[in-house]
Backbone bond lengths (Angstrom), bond angles and torsions (degrees), N, CA, C in turn:
res aa  C-N    CA-C-N  psi(-1)  N-CA   C-N-CA  omega(-1)  CA-C   N-CA-C  phi
1 M - - - 1.444 - - 1.520 110.81 -
2 G 1.332 116.41 -41.29 1.462 119.51 -179.63 1.506 111.92 -59.39
3 A 1.343 116.49 -42.53 1.468 119.90 179.92 1.521 110.69 -65.73
4 A 1.343 116.33 -37.65 1.464 119.63 179.75 1.524 110.45 -65.06
5 C 1.336 116.70 -41.75 1.465 120.36 179.56 1.522 111.06 -68.19
6 A 1.318 116.28 -40.06 1.469 120.02 -178.33 1.511 111.59 -66.23
7 S 1.328 117.12 -30.04 1.454 119.27 -177.63 1.523 112.51 -89.92
8 G 1.338 117.03 -0.02 1.455 119.68 178.57 1.514 113.38 90.48
9 L 1.341 118.34 -0.25 1.453 121.38 178.05 1.516 109.05 -89.72
10 T 1.324 116.85 150.90 1.451 119.56 174.09 1.509 108.69 -120.57
11 V 1.325 115.27 157.87 1.461 119.10 178.76 1.518 111.02 -70.78
12 F 1.328 118.14 -11.39 1.456 122.15 -179.28 1.525 112.82 -93.89
13 S 1.316 116.92 2.35 1.455 120.51 -177.79 1.525 110.25 -69.22
14 P 1.326 118.40 122.99 1.457 120.82 -177.47 1.523 113.03 -70.84
15 N 1.317 118.67 -30.25 1.457 120.52 -176.39 1.527 109.40 -140.71
16 L 1.321 116.22 105.23 1.452 120.34 -177.92 1.528 112.32 -67.82
17 K 1.340 117.86 -18.41 1.467 120.69 178.86 1.524 111.77 -66.79
18 D 1.344 116.67 -19.65 1.459 120.82 178.45 1.521 111.91 -73.41
19 H 1.318 117.27 -17.32 1.458 122.03 -177.90 1.518 110.11 -93.40
20 P 1.313 116.95 144.61 1.471 119.15 -179.20 1.529 112.24 -69.41
21 V 1.330 114.99 148.68 1.457 120.33 170.37 1.518 106.75 -90.44
22 K 1.312 116.15 153.66 1.458 121.20 -175.99 1.521 110.00 -100.98
23 V 1.332 115.55 128.77 1.460 122.49 179.53 1.525 109.13 -129.78
24 L 1.324 116.05 137.36 1.463 121.46 174.80 1.518 109.22 -102.84
25 I 1.326 117.27 139.63 1.456 122.29 168.27 1.524 105.87 -107.97
26 V 1.336 115.97 118.08 1.464 121.35 -177.16 1.527 109.76 -128.39
27 G 1.303 115.83 167.22 1.460 122.49 177.92 1.517 109.71 150.39
28 K 1.311 115.23 175.92 1.464 120.49 179.89 1.532 110.17 -66.64
29 P 1.333 116.61 163.42 1.474 119.20 176.28 1.532 111.74 -59.26
30 S 1.307 116.15 147.04 1.477 123.68 174.87 1.519 114.21 64.25
31 T 1.330 116.79 32.57 1.465 119.38 176.72 1.520 112.87 -99.69
32 G 1.344 117.94 -5.08 1.462 120.92 176.81 1.516 114.35 103.87
33 K 1.318 118.30 17.19 1.465 121.43 -178.62 1.530 111.68 -61.14
34 T 1.320 116.74 -52.59 1.462 121.01 -177.98 1.524 110.67 -67.25
35 F 1.319 117.07 -38.85 1.460 120.12 178.40 1.526 110.54 -60.42
36 L 1.336 117.13 -40.66 1.462 120.36 178.61 1.527 110.48 -63.29
37 L 1.318 117.40 -46.71 1.467 120.83 178.08 1.527 110.72 -58.52
38 Y 1.326 117.06 -47.75 1.466 120.34 -179.84 1.531 111.46 -65.85
39 S 1.318 117.82 -32.44 1.471 121.11 176.54 1.519 110.50 -62.39
40 W 1.318 116.39 -40.75 1.462 120.25 178.04 1.525 111.23 -69.14
41 K 1.302 116.66 -39.60 1.469 121.04 -173.61 1.536 112.48 -80.04
42 Y 1.341 116.57 -46.37 1.461 120.38 -171.67 1.531 114.65 -114.35
43 G 1.325 116.96 -18.72 1.460 121.05 -174.77 1.518 110.55 96.05
44 V 1.310 116.97 144.70 1.462 123.32 -176.80 1.520 111.78 -57.41
45 D 1.317 117.25 -41.76 1.471 120.47 -175.98 1.530 113.53 -66.43
46 A 1.331 116.84 -22.10 1.468 120.15 -179.12 1.533 112.77 -84.68
47 I 1.317 117.23 -9.07 1.467 120.45 -176.40 1.527 109.26 -90.63
48 L 1.311 116.00 113.16 1.460 120.41 178.64 1.516 111.39 -89.48
49 S 1.325 116.87 -42.11 1.461 121.55 176.82 1.523 108.55 -157.34
50 V 1.318 115.89 160.41 1.455 121.64 179.23 1.520 107.66 -129.55
51 E 1.321 115.26 125.87 1.463 120.66 176.54 1.525 108.59 -84.71
52 P 1.329 117.50 147.55 1.470 119.74 175.99 1.530 110.42 -58.54
53 T 1.321 115.84 139.82 1.455 121.64 -179.26 1.524 109.20 -81.95
54 S 1.345 116.51 126.48 1.466 118.92 -179.37 1.527 111.86 -88.43
55 H 1.326 118.80 -32.06 1.461 121.63 179.31 1.531 109.85 -129.81
56 F 1.328 116.19 -75.96 1.461 119.97 178.21 1.519 109.94 -162.23
57 N 1.331 115.20 159.27 1.456 123.64 170.09 1.525 106.05 -120.62
58 V 1.297 117.53 148.42 1.459 120.68 177.22 1.519 108.62 -139.14
59 D 1.320 116.21 138.45 1.456 121.37 178.97 1.522 108.92 -156.22
60 T 1.317 116.25 155.36 1.462 121.12 175.55 1.519 108.40 -100.16
61 I 1.309 115.06 127.82 1.457 122.95 179.45 1.523 108.02 -111.70
62 T 1.315 117.22 137.34 1.458 121.40 174.93 1.526 108.14 -109.36
63 T 1.330 115.93 124.03 1.465 120.52 -178.82 1.533 109.66 -76.97
64 Q 1.325 115.88 171.89 1.468 120.06 179.37 1.517 111.88 -61.49
65 S 1.339 117.12 -28.91 1.469 120.25 179.38 1.529 112.03 -82.51
66 G 1.347 117.20 -3.95 1.449 120.82 178.39 1.524 114.94 96.73
67 R 1.305 117.08 -0.38 1.470 120.33 179.17 1.526 109.94 -73.45
68 K 1.312 115.56 135.72 1.463 120.87 179.01 1.530 109.13 -96.26
69 I 1.334 115.12 133.54 1.452 121.43 178.42 1.522 108.07 -126.01
70 L 1.315 115.83 121.85 1.459 122.28 175.25 1.526 106.68 -87.49
71 V 1.326 115.72 109.85 1.466 121.35 -172.20 1.523 110.19 -104.82
72 Y 1.320 115.12 124.88 1.466 122.34 173.33 1.517 107.82 -105.33
73 D 1.315 116.36 116.72 1.461 123.79 176.00 1.525 105.83 -96.94
74 L 1.335 116.83 106.54 1.463 121.44 -174.95 1.516 110.40 -94.04
75 A 1.321 115.81 139.52 1.471 121.10 178.89 1.526 109.82 -56.15
76 G 1.320 115.97 143.86 1.457 120.72 -177.41 1.511 114.32 -63.68
77 N 1.311 117.18 -22.32 1.459 120.77 -179.57 1.521 111.96 -106.81
78 I 1.315 117.47 26.58 1.468 121.08 -173.70 1.525 112.21 -71.22
79 G 1.307 118.45 -29.80 1.460 122.57 173.90 1.516 113.76 52.33
80 L 1.333 116.27 -127.43 1.457 121.95 -176.05 1.520 112.89 -67.14
81 R 1.319 117.55 -18.23 1.463 120.33 178.30 1.529 111.92 -71.29
82 M 1.330 117.95 -1.05 1.460 122.04 -179.53 1.529 111.67 -75.69
83 R 1.301 117.96 -26.13 1.460 123.27 -173.07 1.529 114.00 -46.56
84 P 1.336 120.71 -48.05 1.473 119.67 -178.55 1.530 114.09 -62.97
85 F 1.306 118.27 -20.00 1.459 121.24 -177.48 1.536 112.70 -84.28
86 L 1.319 117.92 -15.01 1.460 121.12 -171.29 1.526 113.85 -73.49
87 E 1.311 117.69 -36.98 1.466 120.16 -175.94 1.522 111.25 -59.56
88 G 1.311 115.47 131.56 1.459 121.42 177.55 1.518 114.68 79.48
89 T 1.334 117.08 9.37 1.464 120.19 -179.26 1.528 110.14 -75.28
90 N 1.336 115.65 130.69 1.457 121.85 -179.57 1.522 113.21 -99.59
91 G 1.324 118.17 -16.20 1.460 121.34 -179.31 1.517 110.61 -166.85
92 V 1.339 115.10 159.13 1.458 121.51 -178.98 1.523 108.93 -130.98
93 V 1.332 115.95 129.48 1.458 122.06 170.10 1.523 105.42 -102.84
94 Y 1.322 116.24 119.11 1.462 121.51 -177.12 1.527 107.90 -108.68
95 M 1.337 115.76 109.82 1.464 120.89 179.84 1.524 109.01 -83.19
96 L 1.312 115.87 118.02 1.462 120.93 -177.88 1.516 113.23 -91.09
97 G 1.296 117.85 -11.63 1.459 119.26 178.11 1.508 112.87 93.53
98 L 1.312 114.81 -150.50 1.456 122.19 -170.62 1.514 110.89 -106.98
99 Y 1.339 116.17 128.84 1.464 121.09 173.95 1.522 109.92 -53.10
100 G 1.290 116.58 144.11 1.455 120.54 172.85 1.507 114.49 89.43
101 R 1.325 118.54 -12.60 1.468 119.88 176.35 1.518 108.93 -73.30
102 D 1.309 116.11 147.82 1.463 120.84 -178.15 1.522 112.97 -61.59
103 D 1.337 116.69 -29.12 1.463 119.42 -176.44 1.535 113.05 -95.67
104 F 1.335 117.35 15.70 1.461 120.96 -176.48 1.527 110.73 -68.83
105 L 1.319 116.95 113.53 1.461 125.53 176.14 1.531 112.67 48.08
106 Q 1.319 114.77 51.82 1.461 120.55 176.26 1.523 109.83 -78.90
107 E 1.311 115.96 178.05 1.463 121.76 -173.40 1.529 112.94 -57.89
108 D 1.337 118.56 -39.88 1.465 119.97 -179.80 1.526 111.67 -62.34
109 E 1.333 116.50 -35.64 1.452 120.07 178.43 1.528 111.17 -73.28
110 M 1.318 117.56 -35.51 1.465 120.94 176.40 1.534 109.99 -64.95
111 I 1.324 117.33 -38.23 1.471 120.95 177.36 1.520 109.79 -64.23
112 F 1.342 117.19 -44.35 1.460 121.65 177.93 1.530 110.35 -60.47
113 L 1.328 117.18 -44.17 1.462 121.54 179.25 1.533 110.27 -61.58
114 Q 1.315 117.39 -44.66 1.468 120.16 179.17 1.524 111.40 -63.14
115 Q 1.328 117.55 -36.66 1.461 120.74 176.44 1.527 110.74 -64.52
116 L 1.324 116.32 -41.89 1.466 119.82 177.14 1.522 111.24 -61.41
117 L 1.318 116.05 -43.26 1.464 120.59 -178.01 1.524 112.24 -65.26
118 Q 1.314 117.18 -23.28 1.468 121.29 179.91 1.525 112.81 -88.46
119 E 1.313 117.30 -7.83 1.461 120.69 179.91 1.532 110.44 -67.16
120 R 1.309 115.86 127.79 1.463 121.85 -178.94 1.531 111.28 -58.41
121 D 1.327 116.76 -39.28 1.469 120.67 -178.02 1.526 113.14 -69.24
122 L 1.319 117.73 -13.52 1.471 121.15 -178.75 1.525 112.52 -111.46
123 E 1.325 118.12 7.62 1.462 120.20 -172.08 1.530 113.57 -61.52
124 N 1.319 118.32 -27.83 1.468 121.00 179.14 1.527 112.84 -107.78
125 A 1.317 116.88 3.33 1.466 120.52 -177.31 1.528 110.47 -82.18
126 P 1.336 117.16 129.41 1.468 118.83 174.45 1.531 110.15 -72.71
127 F 1.326 115.53 152.18 1.463 122.02 178.38 1.520 108.73 -113.49
128 L 1.318 116.20 132.55 1.458 122.31 173.54 1.519 107.44 -116.46
129 F 1.320 116.71 117.54 1.460 122.07 179.35 1.515 108.68 -94.56
130 V 1.326 115.54 133.55 1.460 121.20 -178.16 1.519 108.22 -123.22
131 I 1.334 115.31 129.74 1.461 122.11 179.28 1.511 108.40 -120.95
132 R 1.324 116.07 130.68 1.467 120.44 171.67 1.518 107.49 -85.05
133 K 1.315 114.90 139.02 1.463 118.76 177.25 1.516 109.92 -130.48
134 E 1.304 115.10 151.34 1.465 120.90 -179.56 1.527 111.76 -108.74
135 G 1.296 117.88 -20.80 1.466 121.51 -178.17 1.512 109.40 -159.68
136 N 1.326 117.07 -139.54 1.462 122.04 178.80 1.520 109.90 -98.05
137 E 1.303 116.57 91.86 1.455 121.72 -179.96 1.520 110.39 -106.83
138 N 1.305 118.68 43.73 1.455 122.30 -174.23 1.522 113.85 -69.10
139 E 1.345 117.87 -19.60 1.460 118.97 -177.72 1.524 111.84 -64.90
140 A 1.308 118.90 -30.52 1.463 121.80 179.97 1.527 111.73 -84.87
141 H 1.317 116.12 -15.31 1.457 121.23 -172.84 1.530 112.70 -59.94
142 Q 1.321 118.64 -49.96 1.461 120.85 -176.50 1.518 111.41 -66.08
143 D 1.331 117.62 -39.85 1.460 120.66 176.87 1.529 110.40 -60.77
144 L 1.323 116.96 -42.38 1.453 121.42 178.63 1.526 110.82 -62.55
145 L 1.322 117.10 -46.97 1.461 120.23 179.24 1.523 111.24 -59.66
146 D 1.316 116.92 -42.31 1.466 120.71 179.22 1.523 111.09 -61.45
147 R 1.328 116.51 -43.88 1.464 120.32 -179.58 1.530 111.38 -65.65
148 L 1.324 116.74 -41.15 1.462 119.98 179.56 1.526 111.40 -68.36
149 Q 1.324 117.51 -42.55 1.465 120.23 179.63 1.526 111.13 -61.42
150 Q 1.305 116.45 -36.58 1.456 120.97 178.33 1.540 110.42 -64.74
151 C 1.298 116.62 -39.56 1.475 123.17 -178.80 1.526 112.52 -75.32
152 L 1.325 116.79 -35.97 1.467 122.50 -166.54 1.526 113.44 -108.59
153 K 1.300 117.61 34.34 1.464 123.46 -171.43 1.527 115.15 -39.20
154 Q 1.309 118.48 -59.08 1.467 122.00 -174.16 1.528 113.05 -104.30
155 R 1.307 118.13 13.10 1.457 121.21 -174.72 1.519 111.88 -93.81
156 V 1.337 115.34 155.77 1.461 122.10 170.00 1.518 106.19 -86.68
157 W 1.345 116.42 123.88 1.462 119.37 -178.16 1.522 109.91 -158.24
158 D 1.327 115.01 166.10 1.462 121.67 175.95 1.522 107.75 -152.97
159 L 1.323 115.22 169.47 1.458 122.75 -178.48 1.522 108.37 -134.21
160 V 1.338 116.40 131.93 1.465 121.75 178.38 1.521 108.13 -128.69
161 E 1.316 115.82 134.28 1.463 121.39 174.24 1.520 108.20 -101.56
162 I 1.335 115.77 134.15 1.458 119.63 -179.08 1.525 110.23 -128.52
163 R 1.317 114.97 154.84 1.465 121.35 172.96 1.515 108.64 -94.27
164 S 1.310 116.38 151.48 1.458 120.68 178.62 1.527 110.48 -64.76
165 R 1.315 115.80 140.10 1.459 123.67 175.45 1.532 112.89 54.35
166 N 1.331 116.69 46.92 1.453 121.22 -178.68 1.532 108.89 -126.52
167 Q 1.323 117.01 111.47 1.468 121.42 -176.31 1.524 111.83 -64.99
168 E 1.326 117.70 -38.97 1.466 119.97 178.37 1.515 111.11 -57.18
169 D 1.340 116.68 -43.06 1.454 120.77 -179.05 1.530 111.03 -68.60
170 A 1.328 117.54 -38.95 1.470 120.81 176.88 1.530 110.22 -62.28
171 N 1.333 116.13 -41.84 1.465 120.52 177.30 1.527 111.16 -64.59
172 L 1.329 116.75 -37.38 1.465 120.64 177.66 1.522 110.86 -61.60
173 V 1.323 117.19 -42.10 1.463 120.85 178.09 1.528 109.67 -58.97
174 L 1.317 117.45 -44.15 1.465 121.47 -179.86 1.529 111.23 -64.77
175 T 1.323 116.96 -40.11 1.465 121.16 178.66 1.529 111.07 -64.85
176 V 1.325 117.01 -45.79 1.472 120.86 179.63 1.530 109.56 -64.69
177 L 1.325 117.12 -40.34 1.464 120.76 177.45 1.521 110.56 -60.13
178 E 1.318 116.57 -46.35 1.464 119.80 179.49 1.522 110.97 -61.48
179 D 1.325 117.87 -41.43 1.468 121.24 177.37 1.527 111.21 -60.95
180 L 1.337 116.74 -43.73 1.470 120.12 177.98 1.531 110.88 -61.53
181 L 1.325 116.20 -43.93 1.466 120.22 179.16 1.526 111.13 -63.56
182 N 1.338 116.72 -42.53 1.468 120.37 178.05 1.517 111.90 -63.36
183 N 1.328 116.52 -43.56 1.469 120.45 179.93 1.519 111.85 -64.08
184 T 1.327 116.71 -38.00 1.461 120.83 178.96 1.524 110.24 -68.99
185 T 1.340 116.59 -42.44 1.460 120.93 179.45 1.525 110.57 -64.13
186 N 1.337 117.18 -43.13 1.465 121.12 179.60 1.525 111.89 -65.00
187 A 1.337 117.18 -36.82 1.466 121.24 -179.61 1.517 111.26 -68.30
188 E 1.349 116.95 -31.90 1.472 120.89 -179.79 1.523 111.63 -77.90
189 S 1.338 118.20 -23.31 1.478 121.62 -176.52 1.505 111.63 -73.75
């Protein structure tokens, strides 16, 4: 009951589908978390610039099917301050950044990912990994998949590659996220 009250749901709600599901967007600083959120909310063409997030941004996104998603875009350096955001989370979008950067999925990020995966509040949450790409970076792709599969053995997850400033790709991320959320919800029923 406490979790239902904290998330804004009541036991008297006739249709829980009318209420938004909670999704976190996490990742290192400057990986495109806020840009992705703004792409969903306003469209890529409406975004002139994005300031670095100091704490978090939150907005409700409505998918093409009408599903509402309450999206928390957490600052890349939020660290231990992330704990209060975890309760009631239904899914995680993990922004991996740009292929070819020296800091792409280094050991510190793998440790952070493993810590997230061990969080009790996220044990049933699907993970969607998003990678920005600038060209054909397929050589790193298989290594990345191998590393993620090793980490995510029994988890529901997917991986989407997107181009910078591309609305179609931003919409694809939202569609894949919704599919993951639907599949997780159906499996629990």
